[in-house]
MARPA-561773 format. One record per residue (C-alpha): x, y, z. Coordinates in nm, 3 decimals, decimal comma. Example, Ala and Ser with C-alpha at 12.3 -4.5 7.8 and 13.67 -1.06 7.14 Angstrom:
% residues 2
SITE; 1,230; -0,450; 0,780
SITE; 1,367; -0,106; 0,714
% end
This chain:
% residues 178
SITE; 17,391; -10,105; 12,909
SITE; 17,411; -10,246; 12,492
SITE; 17,660; -10,498; 12,543
SITE; 17,480; -10,647; 12,856
SITE; 17,191; -10,662; 12,632
SITE; 17,342; -10,877; 12,368
SITE; 17,413; -11,191; 12,633
SITE; 17,234; -11,394; 12,390
SITE; 17,040; -11,572; 12,668
SITE; 16,669; -11,638; 12,601
SITE; 16,398; -11,597; 12,923
SITE; 16,038; -11,660; 12,966
SITE; 15,803; -11,547; 13,195
SITE; 15,476; -11,752; 13,252
SITE; 15,178; -11,609; 13,423
SITE; 14,968; -11,804; 13,653
SITE; 14,667; -11,742; 13,795
SITE; 14,774; -11,748; 14,178
SITE; 14,415; -12,038; 14,272
SITE; 14,601; -12,232; 13,989
SITE; 14,978; -12,199; 14,142
SITE; 14,869; -12,255; 14,485
SITE; 14,637; -12,579; 14,393
SITE; 14,768; -12,971; 14,326
SITE; 14,616; -12,937; 14,001
SITE; 14,784; -12,600; 13,875
SITE; 15,137; -12,501; 13,736
SITE; 15,364; -12,756; 13,904
SITE; 15,084; -13,060; 13,779
SITE; 15,183; -12,894; 13,423
SITE; 15,565; -12,869; 13,497
SITE; 15,761; -13,173; 13,381
SITE; 16,149; -13,050; 13,459
SITE; 16,272; -12,755; 13,617
SITE; 16,683; -12,720; 13,718
SITE; 16,863; -12,457; 13,841
SITE; 17,135; -12,343; 13,656
SITE; 17,426; -12,263; 13,850
SITE; 17,732; -12,230; 13,605
SITE; 17,794; -12,155; 13,204
SITE; 17,843; -12,582; 13,118
SITE; 17,641; -12,721; 12,976
SITE; 17,344; -12,934; 13,111
SITE; 17,154; -13,216; 13,028
SITE; 16,817; -13,320; 13,223
SITE; 16,664; -13,633; 13,125
SITE; 16,274; -13,618; 13,202
SITE; 15,945; -13,816; 13,173
SITE; 15,657; -13,546; 13,001
SITE; 15,379; -13,590; 13,270
SITE; 15,096; -13,411; 12,990
SITE; 15,090; -13,456; 12,644
SITE; 15,054; -13,164; 12,369
SITE; 15,272; -12,815; 12,380
SITE; 15,525; -12,735; 12,585
SITE; 15,759; -12,416; 12,658
SITE; 16,116; -12,366; 12,738
SITE; 16,115; -12,116; 13,015
SITE; 16,404; -11,983; 13,169
SITE; 16,279; -11,875; 13,525
SITE; 16,418; -11,651; 13,783
SITE; 16,342; -11,612; 14,102
SITE; 16,213; -11,258; 14,234
SITE; 16,364; -11,047; 14,383
SITE; 16,640; -11,009; 14,121
SITE; 16,912; -10,934; 14,352
SITE; 17,175; -10,853; 14,043
SITE; 17,095; -10,542; 13,914
SITE; 17,239; -10,610; 13,577
SITE; 17,029; -10,916; 13,547
SITE; 16,729; -10,745; 13,681
SITE; 16,767; -10,511; 13,418
SITE; 16,804; -10,693; 13,138
SITE; 16,550; -10,956; 13,245
SITE; 16,273; -10,666; 13,282
SITE; 16,410; -10,486; 12,903
SITE; 16,347; -10,835; 12,793
SITE; 16,031; -10,860; 12,927
SITE; 15,921; -10,566; 12,756
SITE; 16,053; -10,579; 12,447
SITE; 15,962; -10,966; 12,395
SITE; 15,872; -11,085; 12,037
SITE; 16,006; -10,744; 11,928
SITE; 16,334; -10,650; 11,658
SITE; 16,466; -10,445; 12,002
SITE; 16,430; -10,745; 12,239
SITE; 16,768; -10,884; 12,332
SITE; 16,968; -11,183; 12,219
SITE; 17,030; -11,473; 12,482
SITE; 17,364; -11,712; 12,440
SITE; 17,247; -12,021; 12,446
SITE; 17,108; -12,305; 12,241
SITE; 16,846; -12,583; 12,375
SITE; 16,772; -12,981; 12,172
SITE; 16,539; -13,219; 12,296
SITE; 16,612; -13,570; 12,238
SITE; 16,389; -13,905; 12,235
SITE; 16,554; -14,226; 12,200
SITE; 16,885; -13,991; 12,127
SITE; 16,769; -13,866; 11,848
SITE; 16,716; -13,412; 11,809
SITE; 16,335; -13,385; 11,750
SITE; 16,327; -13,001; 11,829
SITE; 16,638; -12,768; 11,895
SITE; 16,676; -12,333; 11,884
SITE; 16,978; -12,256; 11,856
SITE; 17,186; -11,919; 11,955
SITE; 17,154; -11,659; 11,975
SITE; 16,803; -11,623; 12,049
SITE; 16,497; -11,425; 12,195
SITE; 16,235; -11,452; 12,439
SITE; 15,899; -11,542; 12,233
SITE; 15,700; -11,440; 12,565
SITE; 15,669; -11,344; 12,929
SITE; 15,570; -11,591; 13,216
SITE; 15,491; -11,417; 13,591
SITE; 15,380; -11,608; 13,839
SITE; 15,245; -11,396; 14,145
SITE; 15,169; -11,502; 14,506
SITE; 14,760; -11,427; 14,502
SITE; 14,526; -11,535; 14,309
SITE; 14,426; -11,442; 13,957
SITE; 14,784; -11,266; 13,890
SITE; 14,764; -11,096; 14,194
SITE; 14,929; -11,055; 14,498
SITE; 15,405; -10,972; 14,516
SITE; 15,565; -11,144; 14,198
SITE; 15,699; -11,468; 14,282
SITE; 15,876; -11,533; 13,966
SITE; 15,940; -11,363; 13,612
SITE; 16,037; -11,597; 13,324
SITE; 16,095; -11,574; 12,943
SITE; 16,028; -11,858; 12,676
SITE; 16,218; -11,988; 12,417
SITE; 16,041; -12,161; 12,233
SITE; 15,783; -12,490; 12,192
SITE; 15,793; -12,855; 12,093
SITE; 15,515; -13,069; 12,146
SITE; 15,562; -13,386; 12,370
SITE; 15,364; -13,720; 12,438
SITE; 15,258; -13,806; 12,815
SITE; 15,461; -14,024; 12,952
SITE; 15,786; -14,032; 12,720
SITE; 16,101; -13,971; 12,839
SITE; 16,316; -13,690; 12,689
SITE; 16,633; -13,504; 12,714
SITE; 16,675; -13,170; 12,707
SITE; 17,000; -13,027; 12,676
SITE; 17,075; -12,655; 12,740
SITE; 17,431; -12,511; 12,570
SITE; 17,509; -12,203; 12,667
SITE; 17,747; -11,977; 12,474
SITE; 17,999; -11,761; 12,614
SITE; 17,774; -11,475; 12,747
SITE; 17,529; -11,688; 12,959
SITE; 17,794; -11,640; 13,248
SITE; 17,663; -11,281; 13,293
SITE; 17,315; -11,402; 13,302
SITE; 17,378; -11,740; 13,525
SITE; 17,495; -11,498; 13,854
SITE; 17,136; -11,479; 13,964
SITE; 17,048; -11,866; 13,899
SITE; 16,767; -11,908; 13,644
SITE; 16,610; -12,225; 13,632
SITE; 16,566; -12,394; 13,328
SITE; 16,224; -12,529; 13,283
SITE; 15,955; -12,735; 13,085
SITE; 15,632; -12,628; 13,109
SITE; 15,314; -12,746; 12,929
SITE; 15,225; -12,429; 12,742
SITE; 14,977; -12,202; 12,945
SITE; 14,667; -12,011; 12,795
SITE; 14,782; -11,719; 13,035
SITE; 15,057; -11,572; 12,840
SITE; 15,172; -11,210; 12,790
SITE; 15,360; -11,053; 12,474
SITE; 15,305; -11,400; 12,319
SITE; 15,364; -11,362; 11,936
% end
C-alpha cells in the first residue's frame, strides 16, 4: 500500500453547498477550466478566467471511484491533507499568461485541501465528487491563461479513474485547508 501512496499526484476536494451547486450562480460560475485527464501525457488547457481573485488547481474525481486502489489513495489523501503523512502525487503544473509562467508547482506535491461536492443543499445528500487541491494563484477576469499539467511516471496509477483537472475560484467552503 505504501508504494501506491507514493504516486506523487495531488488531489483537490471541493465542498460545495448543494444550493450553490444547483444554481446558475453556484460552483459552475466559479469554474474557468475543466478537462478529463485520461492519459499520462502532458496536457495544455487554454481558458479565459471567469472571475478575478484566488483560484485553485483541483484534481477532481467523480464519486464513487470504481478503481479500489485509486479510491483508497484519494480517501487517504483526503484524510491526511496538510500533513507530512499525505501521499505525494507525481505531477507538476504551470500557469502561463502571454506565454510566460506566472505560477507553478513542482512534482512531487501533496494536496493542500479537500473539496467535496454533494447533491443536496448545504453539503447534504450523496457525494457527487471529491477533489484534492494542489495550489492556488490569482487570475484576472477576462484574461486568457494556459494551464499545463505535466504528469510524472507515477501518474498512470491514478489516471485509470479519469479525474478532471479543474481551475476554480477559491471557495470559502473548504475542508482541511492549511
